[in-house]
C-alpha positions in Angstrom: 8.2 10.0 -30.8 9.3 12.1 -27.8 7.9 11.7 -24.2 8.0 14.5 -21.7 6.1 15.3 -18.5 5.6 17.9 -15.8 3.8 18.1 -12.4 1.6 21.1 -12.0 -0.3 22.4 -9.0 -4.0 23.0 -9.7 -5.5 25.5 -7.2 -9.1 25.0 -6.4 -11.7 27.8 -6.4 -12.9 26.7 -3.0 -12.1 23.9 -0.6 -13.3 20.6 -2.0 -14.7 18.6 0.9 -15.6 14.9 0.7 -15.7 12.1 3.2 -12.0 11.3 2.5 -10.8 14.8 3.5 -10.6 18.5 2.6 -8.6 19.7 -0.4 -7.5 23.1 -1.6 -5.4 22.0 -4.5 -4.6 19.0 -6.6 -1.3 18.0 -8.1 -1.5 16.8 -11.7 0.9 14.9 -13.9 0.7 16.2 -17.5 2.2 13.8 -20.0 3.2 14.9 -23.5 3.9 12.8 -26.6 5.5 14.6 -29.6 5.9 13.5 -33.2 6.3 15.6 -36.4 6.1 18.8 -34.4 2.7 17.8 -33.0 2.0 17.2 -29.3 -0.7 15.1 -27.6 -1.5 15.5 -24.0 -2.8 13.3 -21.1 -3.3 13.8 -17.4 -3.6 12.1 -14.1 -4.0 13.6 -10.7 -2.6 12.6 -7.3 -5.5 11.1 -5.3 -4.6 10.1 -1.8 -7.4 7.7 -1.2 -6.3 5.8 -4.3 -2.7 5.9 -3.0 -1.5 7.8 -6.1 2.0 9.3 -5.7 3.1 11.3 -8.8 6.8 11.0 -7.9 6.4 7.2 -8.2 4.9 7.8 -11.7 7.8 10.1 -12.7 10.3 7.4 -11.7 8.4 4.9 -13.8 8.3 7.2 -16.8 12.1 7.6 -16.6 12.4 3.9 -16.7 10.1 3.3 -19.7 10.9 6.6 -21.6 13.2 4.9 -24.1 10.7 2.1 -24.8 8.0 4.5 -25.5 10.1 6.8 -27.7 11.2 3.8 -29.7 7.6 3.2 -30.8 6.5 4.2 -34.3 3.2 5.8 -34.9 0.7 3.0 -34.9 -3.1 2.8 -34.3 -4.0 3.8 -30.7 -5.4 0.3 -30.0 -2.1 -1.2 -31.0 -0.3 1.4 -28.8 -2.5 0.4 -25.9 -1.5 -3.2 -26.4 2.1 -2.1 -26.1 1.3 -0.1 -22.9 -0.2 -3.2 -21.3 3.3 -4.9 -21.6 4.8 -2.1 -19.4 2.9 -3.1 -16.2 1.8 0.5 -15.4 -0.7 1.6 -12.8 -4.1 2.5 -14.4 -3.7 6.2 -13.7 -0.4 6.5 -15.5 -1.5 4.1 -18.3 -4.6 6.4 -18.8 -2.5 9.5 -19.1 -0.3 7.9 -21.8 -3.3 6.4 -23.7 -5.1 9.7 -23.8 -2.0 11.6 -24.8 -1.5 9.1 -27.7 -5.1 9.4 -28.9 -4.7 13.2 -28.9 -1.4 12.9 -30.8 -2.7 10.3 -33.3 -5.9 12.3 -34.1 -3.9 15.5 -34.6 -1.5 13.7 -37.0 -4.4 12.2 -38.9 -6.3 15.5 -38.7 -9.3 13.7 -37.3 -11.1 14.1 -34.0 -11.5 11.2 -31.6 -15.2 11.1 -32.5 -14.4 10.8 -36.2 -11.7 8.1 -35.5 -14.2 6.0 -33.6 -17.4 6.8 -35.6 -19.1 8.3 -32.5 -22.1 10.4 -33.4 -23.5 13.0 -31.1 -27.2 12.1 -31.1 -27.7 13.4 -27.6 -25.4 14.5 -24.7 -26.1 14.0 -21.0 -25.9 17.2 -18.9 -23.0 17.3 -16.4 -23.6 17.7 -12.7 -21.7 20.2 -10.5 -20.3 19.0 -7.2 -21.7 20.4 -3.9 -19.0 19.7 -1.3 -19.6 18.4 2.2 -21.1 21.2 4.3 -24.1 21.9 6.5 -27.3 21.0 4.7 -28.3 24.7 4.8 -25.2 25.8 3.0 -25.5 23.0 0.5 -29.1 23.9 -0.4 -28.1 27.6 -0.6 -25.4 26.7 -3.1 -27.8 24.7 -5.2 -30.4 27.5 -5.3 -27.7 30.1 -6.3 -26.1 27.9 -9.0 -26.7 28.3 -12.8 -26.2 24.6 -13.3 -29.2 22.2 -13.4 -27.8 19.0 -12.1 -26.1 18.5 -8.7 -24.0 15.9 -7.1 -24.3 16.4 -3.3 -21.4 15.0 -1.3 -22.2 13.4 2.1 -19.9 12.5 5.0 -22.5 10.6 7.0 -26.2 9.6 6.7 -28.8 11.9 8.1 -32.4 11.1 7.4 -33.7 14.6 7.9 -31.0 16.0 5.6 -31.8 13.4 2.9 -35.5 14.3 3.2 -34.6 18.0 2.9 -32.9 17.3 -0.4 -35.8 15.2 -1.6 -38.1 18.2 -1.1 -36.2 20.3 -3.5 -37.3 20.6 -7.1 -33.8 20.0 -8.6 -32.1 17.1 -10.2 -29.9 15.8 -7.3 -27.6 12.8 -6.9 -26.1 11.7 -3.7 -22.5 10.7 -3.3 -21.4 9.5 0.1 -18.0 8.4 -1.0 -18.5 5.2 1.1 -19.7 7.0 4.3 -23.1 5.2 4.7 -23.6 1.9 6.5 -25.8 -1.1 5.6 -28.7 0.1 7.7 -28.7 3.4 5.9 -28.7 1.7 2.5 -31.5 -0.7 3.4 -33.7 2.3 4.4 -32.9 4.1 1.2 -33.6 1.3 -1.2 -36.8 0.4 0.6 -37.9 4.1 0.5 -39.8 4.9 -2.7 -38.9 8.6 -2.5 -35.3 7.7 -3.0 -36.2 7.2 -6.7 -36.1 11.0 -6.9 -32.3 11.0 -6.6 -31.2 10.3 -10.1 -28.4 8.1 -8.7 -26.8 7.3 -5.3 -23.1 6.8 -5.8 -20.8 4.4 -3.9 -22.9 4.4 -0.7 -20.5 2.2 1.4 -16.8 1.5 1.5 -15.8 -0.7 -1.4 -16.0 -4.4 -1.1 -18.4 -7.3 -1.7 -19.0 -7.6 2.0 -20.7 -4.2 1.8 -22.4 -4.0 -1.6 -23.9 -7.5 -1.3 -26.9 -6.0 0.6 -27.6 -3.5 -2.2 -30.5 -4.6 -4.5 -30.5 -3.2 -8.0 -34.2 -4.1 -8.3 -35.4 -1.8 -5.5 -36.0 1.9 -5.5 -32.5 3.3 -5.3 -30.4 3.8 -8.4 -27.2 2.6 -6.8 -24.1 3.6 -8.8 -20.7 1.9 -8.4 -17.6 4.1 -8.3 -14.8 2.6 -6.2 -16.5 -0.8 -6.5 -16.2 -0.6 -10.3 -12.6 -0.2 -11.3 -12.6 -1.9 -14.7 -14.4 -4.3 -17.0 -13.7 -7.3 -14.9 -16.1 -6.3 -12.1 -19.2 -5.6 -14.2 -20.9 -9.0 -14.1 -20.3 -9.5 -10.4 -21.8 -6.1 -9.5 -24.9 -6.4 -11.7 -27.4 -7.7 -9.1 -26.4 -4.8 -6.8 -25.8 -1.7 -8.9 -28.0 -0.3 -11.6 -25.4 2.2 -12.8 -21.6 2.5 -13.0 -19.2 5.5 -13.0 -16.5 5.1 -15.5 -13.4 7.2 -14.9 -10.6 7.0 -17.4 -7.9 6.9 -14.7 -9.6 4.0 -12.9 -9.9 1.7 -16.0 -6.7 2.8 -17.7 -7.7 5.2 -20.4 -10.0 5.8 -23.4 -9.2 2.5 -25.1 -10.4 0.3 -22.2 -13.2 2.7 -21.4 -14.8 2.1 -24.8 -14.7 -1.6 -24.3 -16.1 -1.2 -20.8 -19.0 0.9 -22.2 -19.8 -1.8 -24.7 -19.8 -4.5 -22.0 -21.9 -2.4 -19.6 -24.5 -1.8 -22.3 -24.8 -5.5 -22.9 -25.5 -5.9 -19.2 -28.1 -3.1 -19.3 -26.2 -0.8 -16.9 -26.8 2.9 -16.9 -23.4 4.5 -17.5 -21.8 7.8 -16.3 -18.6 9.2 -17.5 -16.9 10.7 -14.5 -13.7 12.6 -13.6 -11.4 13.5 -10.8 -10.6 17.1 -9.9 -8.4 17.8 -13.0 -7.7 20.3 -15.7 -9.2 20.6 -19.1 -6.6 18.0 -20.3 -8.4 15.3 -18.4 -11.9 16.7 -18.9 -11.4 16.9 -22.7 -10.5 13.2 -22.7 -13.6 12.2 -20.7 -15.9 14.4 -22.7 -15.5 12.5 -26.0 -17.2 9.5 -24.4 -20.2 11.5 -23.2 -22.3 10.7 -26.3 -22.1 7.0 -25.3 -23.3 7.6 -21.7 -26.5 8.3 -19.8 -24.9 10.6 -17.1 -21.9 12.9 -16.9 -19.9 14.3 -14.0 -17.3 16.3 -15.8 -17.0 19.4 -13.6 -13.4 18.9 -12.6 -11.9 21.8 -14.6 -14.8 24.0 -13.4 -13.5 23.6 -9.8 -9.9 24.7 -10.8 -8.9 28.3 -10.5 -5.8 28.0 -12.7 -6.8 25.7 -15.6 -3.7 25.0 -17.7 -5.4 23.9 -21.0 -8.1 24.5 -23.5 -10.2 21.9 -25.2 -13.7 20.6 -24.6 -15.7 22.7 -22.1 -18.5 22.2 -19.6 -20.6 25.4 -19.5 -23.3 25.4 -16.8 -23.5 21.6 -17.3 -23.7 21.7 -21.1 -20.9 19.6 -22.6 -19.2 21.4 -25.6 -17.0 18.8 -27.3 -14.1 20.3 -29.2 -14.3 19.6 -32.9 -10.5 20.0 -33.3 -8.3 17.0 -34.2 -7.5 14.4 -31.5 -8.9 15.4 -28.2 -8.7 19.1 -29.1 -6.3 19.9 -26.3 -3.9 22.8 -26.3 -1.9 24.0 -23.3 -2.4 27.6 -22.3 
């Protein structure tokens, strides 16, 4: 098995504004695993608020390249067990895990869904992100969009703006990326109208000292993002969050994400499969878990002007999972 990688610059269609900053591009690390003239692909992006530096990852790949290439083709779950011995950051481990699932499925001539006996009984509809902006501009973008579900980004709490969004006859979620405070959250969860937001994501900065005031039994459908990194946090978060956002790069890939979904179901969480701003490499990986989830936020490649790959697609919110072997990824 051969390992290679490249860093690509993904230009965004418009400035992506959230509480952490404004972004016009993302850098992505594309990992390739090759065997028998077949290539599998995985991706992780540089996210500053997660302290992700792709050059650090490249140095790590150079160190472990020989160990990975020494591996024979084994089942992806066994390969993930091997990855755990390398002490990799979750973002990099995810890229390698997804690349291996893509490679293994292509070699076996079976899709990820077939390999894991996942049936598509129903698929959630993906949201499209509405960046931080004036409330007037945000509402205008919602009304002009051909999508049906919207994740509205906030950089502060403004009661009148929240009420303006509640007055709209659209499916809207709020994502403050940690910019609300405790007083804001208490008002929201006591306000019956907040039930109209189909979820409210990561309202405050991560940490138990903040989320301990959130009550999962009140009106707001609180969804944990930064507070929910992997399977170990699920039981502790349960009294406070009704829903969780699973991102492959946070938990370490498709293999741990499946286990995390099973655990979350046993605890009666609602589950969203989410993404970073990434190409169709990363989106194709996340899409295969959509049949197991209640919500989807897989608009990452739709925000990119120079997508580098083909695979599963999100068309006006409709998830179209590739039926090709592996994750169905090909590089353009």
